[in-house]
C-alpha positions in Angstrom: 150.4 47.6 103.0 147.8 45.9 100.7 148.1 44.7 97.1 145.6 47.4 96.3 148.1 50.0 97.3 150.6 48.8 94.7 148.6 50.1 91.7 148.0 46.6 90.3 145.5 46.1 87.4 142.0 45.3 88.8 141.9 42.1 86.7 145.0 40.8 88.4 143.8 42.0 91.8 140.8 39.7 91.4 143.0 36.8 90.8 145.2 37.7 93.8 142.1 37.5 96.0 141.1 34.2 94.5 144.6 32.8 95.3 144.1 33.8 98.9 147.0 36.3 99.2 146.4 38.6 102.1 149.2 41.2 101.8 152.4 41.5 99.8 155.7 40.3 101.2 158.6 42.7 101.6 160.2 41.8 98.3 156.8 42.1 96.5 156.1 45.4 98.1 159.5 46.8 96.9 159.7 45.2 93.5 156.2 45.4 92.0 156.0 49.3 91.8 159.6 49.5 90.5 159.1 46.9 87.8 155.8 48.6 86.7 157.8 51.8 86.2 160.2 50.0 83.9 163.3 50.0 86.1 166.0 47.4 85.9 166.2 45.8 89.3 168.3 43.5 91.4 166.1 41.7 93.9 167.8 39.8 96.7 165.8 37.6 99.1 165.7 34.1 100.4 163.6 31.1 99.2 159.9 31.4 100.1 159.9 35.2 100.2 157.6 35.5 97.1 160.1 36.5 94.4 158.1 34.8 91.6 154.9 36.8 92.3 157.1 39.9 92.7 158.2 39.8 89.1 155.3 37.7 87.7 152.5 40.2 88.4 154.0 43.2 86.8 155.3 41.2 83.8 151.8 39.8 83.2 150.4 43.3 83.3 153.0 44.5 80.7 152.5 41.5 78.4 149.9 41.5 75.6 148.0 38.5 74.0 149.0 37.4 70.5 152.0 39.7 70.2 154.7 37.0 70.2 157.1 36.1 73.0 157.5 39.3 75.1 158.7 37.9 78.5 161.6 35.4 79.1 162.5 34.0 82.5 165.6 31.9 83.0 165.7 29.5 85.9 168.4 27.0 87.1 166.3 23.9 87.5 163.4 22.1 85.9 161.3 22.2 89.0 161.6 25.9 89.5 160.9 26.4 85.8 157.6 24.5 86.3 156.8 26.4 89.4 157.2 29.8 87.7 155.0 28.6 84.8 152.2 27.6 87.3 152.3 31.2 88.7 152.2 32.7 85.2 149.3 30.4 84.3 147.3 31.3 87.3 147.6 35.1 86.8 148.0 35.1 83.0 144.7 33.3 82.3 142.9 36.5 83.3 144.4 38.2 80.3 144.4 35.3 77.9 148.1 34.9 78.1 149.9 31.5 77.4 153.1 30.4 79.0 155.5 27.7 77.8 158.0 26.0 80.1 161.2 25.0 78.3 163.4 22.3 80.0 165.1 19.0 79.2 163.9 15.5 79.7 160.6 15.9 77.9 159.5 15.8 74.2 160.9 18.9 72.5 158.3 18.7 69.7 155.4 19.8 72.0 157.6 22.7 73.2 158.2 23.7 69.6 154.5 23.7 69.0 153.6 25.7 72.2 156.3 28.3 71.5 154.4 29.4 68.4 151.4 30.5 70.4 153.0 31.8 73.7 153.6 35.2 75.0 155.7 34.2 78.1 158.5 31.6 78.2 160.2 30.1 81.3 163.3 28.1 80.5 166.4 26.4 81.8 169.5 27.6 79.9 170.5 24.3 78.3 167.2 23.5 76.7 166.7 27.1 75.6 170.0 26.9 73.7 168.8 23.7 72.0 165.8 25.7 70.7 167.9 28.6 69.6 170.2 26.2 67.7 167.1 24.6 66.1 165.7 28.1 65.2 162.5 27.0 67.0 162.3 30.1 69.1 162.6 33.7 68.2 163.5 36.2 70.9 163.4 39.3 68.8 160.1 40.5 70.5 161.4 40.0 74.1 161.0 43.2 76.1 161.3 41.7 79.6 164.2 39.4 80.7 164.3 37.8 84.2 167.3 36.0 85.5 166.0 34.0 88.5 168.1 32.4 91.2 171.2 33.5 89.4 173.7 32.4 92.0 172.6 28.8 91.7 172.4 29.1 87.9 176.1 30.0 87.9 177.0 27.4 90.6 175.6 24.8 88.1 178.0 26.1 85.4 175.5 28.0 83.2 177.3 31.3 83.0 178.5 30.9 79.4 175.0 29.7 78.4 173.4 32.7 80.0 175.7 35.1 78.1 174.8 33.4 74.8 171.1 33.6 75.5 171.3 37.3 76.5 173.1 38.1 73.3 170.0 36.9 71.4 167.7 39.2 73.4 167.2 42.8 72.2 169.3 45.3 74.1 166.3 47.6 74.4 164.6 45.6 77.2 163.9 45.7 80.9 166.2 43.3 82.8 165.3 41.9 86.3 167.8 39.8 88.3 166.9 37.8 91.4 169.4 36.1 93.5 169.6 34.9 97.1 173.2 36.0 97.3 175.3 38.4 95.2 178.8 36.9 94.8 181.3 38.4 92.4 180.2 36.5 89.3 176.6 37.8 89.8 177.9 41.4 90.4 179.7 41.2 87.0 176.5 40.3 85.3 174.7 43.2 86.9 177.4 45.6 85.7 177.4 44.1 82.2 173.7 43.8 81.4 171.6 46.0 83.7 171.0 49.7 83.3 171.3 51.8 86.5 169.5 49.0 88.4 167.7 49.5 91.7 169.1 47.2 94.4 166.1 45.9 96.4 166.7 43.6 99.4 164.3 41.9 101.7 165.6 41.5 105.2 166.2 37.9 106.4 163.7 37.4 109.2 163.7 34.3 111.3 160.8 34.2 113.8 162.6 32.6 116.7 159.3 32.2 118.6 158.1 29.9 115.8 161.3 28.2 114.6 163.2 25.9 117.0 166.8 25.4 115.8 168.9 22.6 117.4 171.9 20.5 116.6 173.1 17.1 117.6 176.8 16.2 117.8 177.3 12.5 117.2 179.8 9.9 116.1 179.7 9.3 112.4 178.2 5.9 112.6 175.4 7.1 114.9 174.2 9.7 112.4 171.7 7.6 110.6 170.5 5.8 113.7 169.6 9.2 115.3 167.9 10.4 112.1 165.7 7.2 112.1 164.9 7.8 115.8 163.8 11.4 115.1 161.8 10.5 112.0 159.9 7.7 113.8 159.2 10.1 116.7 157.6 12.9 114.6 153.8 13.0 114.4 152.7 15.4 111.8 153.7 17.6 108.8 156.2 17.2 106.0 160.0 16.8 106.4 162.8 17.8 104.1 166.2 16.2 104.5 169.1 17.9 102.9 172.3 16.1 101.7 175.4 17.6 100.1 175.6 15.3 97.0 173.4 13.3 94.7 175.1 10.1 95.8 174.4 10.8 99.5 170.8 11.5 98.6 170.5 8.1 96.9 172.2 6.2 99.7 170.2 7.9 102.4 166.9 7.4 100.6 167.6 3.7 100.0 168.5 3.1 103.6 165.4 4.9 104.8 163.2 2.7 102.6 165.1 -0.4 103.8 164.1 0.5 107.3 160.4 1.2 106.7 160.5 5.0 106.1 158.6 5.9 103.0 160.8 8.6 101.5 161.6 9.8 98.0 164.6 11.5 96.5 165.0 14.5 94.3 168.2 15.6 92.5 169.5 16.4 89.0 170.6 12.8 88.2 167.0 11.5 88.2 164.7 11.5 85.2 162.3 14.3 84.9 159.3 12.0 85.5 160.9 10.8 88.8 161.6 14.3 89.9 158.1 15.5 89.1 156.6 12.4 90.8 158.6 13.0 94.0 157.7 16.6 94.3 154.0 16.1 93.5 153.9 13.2 96.0 155.2 15.5 98.8 153.0 18.4 97.9 149.9 16.1 97.8 151.2 14.5 101.1 151.3 11.0 99.6 154.7 10.9 101.2 155.9 12.9 104.2 159.7 12.8 103.6 161.7 14.2 100.7 165.5 13.8 100.5 167.1 16.5 98.4 170.2 18.3 97.2 170.2 22.1 97.7 170.0 23.0 94.1 167.3 20.5 93.1 165.1 22.0 95.9 166.1 25.6 95.4 163.2 28.0 95.1 160.5 25.4 95.4 157.4 26.4 97.3 156.3 23.4 99.5 153.6 24.1 102.1 153.2 22.4 105.5 156.9 21.6 106.1 157.3 21.2 109.8 160.9 19.8 110.0 164.0 20.5 108.0 166.9 18.1 108.6 170.5 19.0 107.7 171.9 15.5 107.3 174.9 17.1 105.7 175.7 20.5 107.1 175.6 23.3 104.4 178.8 25.1 103.6 177.6 28.6 104.4 175.2 30.4 106.7 173.3 31.6 103.6 172.7 28.1 102.5 171.6 27.2 106.0 169.1 30.0 106.1 167.7 29.0 102.7 167.1 25.5 104.0 165.5 26.4 107.3 163.3 29.0 105.6 161.1 26.3 104.2 159.5 25.7 107.6 157.9 27.9 110.3 156.0 29.8 107.5 152.7 31.5 107.5 152.6 31.8 111.3 153.1 28.0 111.8 155.7 26.4 114.1 158.7 24.5 112.6 161.9 22.8 113.6 165.4 22.9 112.0 167.5 20.0 113.0 171.2 19.7 112.2 173.0 16.3 112.7 176.7 16.8 112.7 179.8 14.7 113.2 183.5 15.5 112.9 183.6 15.9 109.1 180.9 18.6 109.4 182.7 20.9 111.9 184.3 23.3 109.3 180.9 23.9 107.6 179.1 24.3 110.9 181.6 26.9 112.0 180.8 28.8 108.8 177.1 28.6 109.6 177.6 29.8 113.2 179.6 32.8 111.9 176.2 34.5 111.4 175.4 35.9 114.8 171.7 36.3 114.0 171.4 32.5 114.2 170.6 30.8 117.5 171.2 27.1 117.1 171.1 25.3 120.4 173.0 22.1 121.3 170.8 19.3 122.5 171.6 16.0 124.2 171.9 12.9 122.1 169.3 10.3 123.2 170.2 6.7 123.5 169.0 5.1 120.3 169.3 1.6 118.9 172.2 1.2 116.4 170.9 0.9 112.8 173.4 -0.1 110.0 173.8 2.4 107.2 174.3 0.1 104.2 176.2 1.7 101.3 175.9 -1.5 99.3 172.1 -1.1 98.7 172.6 1.0 95.6 175.7 -1.0 94.6 173.6 -4.1 94.5 171.0 -2.4 92.2 173.9 -1.3 90.0 175.2 -4.8 89.8 171.8 -6.0 88.7 171.7 -3.4 86.0 175.2 -4.3 85.0 174.3 -7.9 84.5 171.2 -7.0 82.5 173.3 -4.7 80.3 176.0 -7.4 79.7 178.7 -5.9 81.8 180.2 -2.4 82.4 179.2 0.3 84.9 175.6 1.3 85.3 174.2 4.8 85.0 174.2 5.0 88.8 177.9 5.6 88.8 179.3 2.1 89.0 180.8 0.4 92.1 181.7 2.3 95.2 184.1 1.7 98.1 182.6 1.1 101.5 183.3 4.1 103.8 185.9 3.6 106.5 184.1 5.5 109.2 187.0 5.8 111.6 186.4 6.7 115.3 183.0 6.4 116.9 184.0 8.8 119.7 181.9 12.0 119.9 184.2 15.0 119.9 182.0 17.3 122.0 181.4 20.2 119.6 179.9 22.2 122.5 178.4 25.2 120.6 181.3 27.5 121.4 181.5 30.4 119.0 185.0 31.4 119.8 186.4 29.1 117.1 188.0 26.6 119.4 186.8 23.6 117.5 188.6 20.4 116.8 190.0 20.1 113.3 188.1 18.2 110.7 188.7 14.4 110.7 190.7 13.1 107.8 189.2 9.6 108.1 186.8 8.4 105.5 186.7 9.3 101.8 185.3 12.5 100.4 181.6 12.8 99.6 182.4 14.4 96.3 181.7 12.4 93.2 184.9 11.9 91.2 185.3 11.9 87.5 188.2 11.8 85.1 186.3 13.8 82.6 185.8 17.6 82.9 182.2 18.6 83.4 181.5 22.2 82.8 177.9 22.0 84.0 177.4 20.6 87.4 174.3 18.5 87.6 172.3 18.5 90.8 
């Protein structure tokens, strides 16, 4: 099927050709006609499947210049917010439409000014509530509401915020919900806010001829040494390295830099300028390695990624698929590399429960031992502490050195029968502890 077959406005079709799109993806093919007909929909597909264009094109067709804010898109992260705005800017300029991105960490006064002349708004929940409380945005003219990456939005603790925002949007509207997974809390939103929605799913397709999936089973202290060996060996393309927590992202990035690897970090604990700088540096290939948490990188479109590394194994097969879907795209080859030790076994068992995945065990090469120094960030925090006259720094204060336990590899073996050794109890948890309740999780 071609875009011409979807009944798209000729003005938008011209822009599609300029952008170099050849044919619609599965989710675009299913969603664009349904949205044009005014149906509420639930779209389910993985990162990189073209969801933004799937709802962006029909919304731009339905939105009119100088008629107030008619379309509102809620996203979980600032980066995704900016990415959706870029798509709306590209296609909306053909109709003279203006889009404002609403997210924290930047001057709110410019946003207030831009909102007065915009027809489309893309927002993170927290900053949008700030505007609602200030009465600097009026949603009475909104006809189209999009909830994008809803599962991650709720994982981050924004469920109550989403309910408050929806209560400010006219009930006579078209509601579009996009999510990679549909857990119970997302199903409850579908039942509460969508009217007889169409459930449209794009099949998860992993081109096994293009994507090589392997895992290494190593002792915990050898994990970083192996990663350094693999990064030094690679010759081309961009690499994404996924960690389970902000803290691990910071530690890993600091150690990579200490050992001559030019890498940058992206997670919710960084300032907006640092996050934008890191993402732009990767997209423009000023750096080749980005270390990220899942949520900070969710939904981002990054081209020419040839390797995805799971330094921390994701908790589910769905999360694994989201990660590896960032490589082997557009007919190019890619590699998904998982480096696991004993503490990762439970998560890796969950990943392997998806029988469609074929992750092969590979032998661990002999590599020189490289120390992973968890004091690098602590030393920087101490410097900040001295400059601030005492107390803990914003980095989270002082940390205990990990007690790694046994070096012995436990021979994971790749057996799917469930006969795995139990998770090691040695070493502290990776989770960041706090004595204060934190309703919104920050990534």
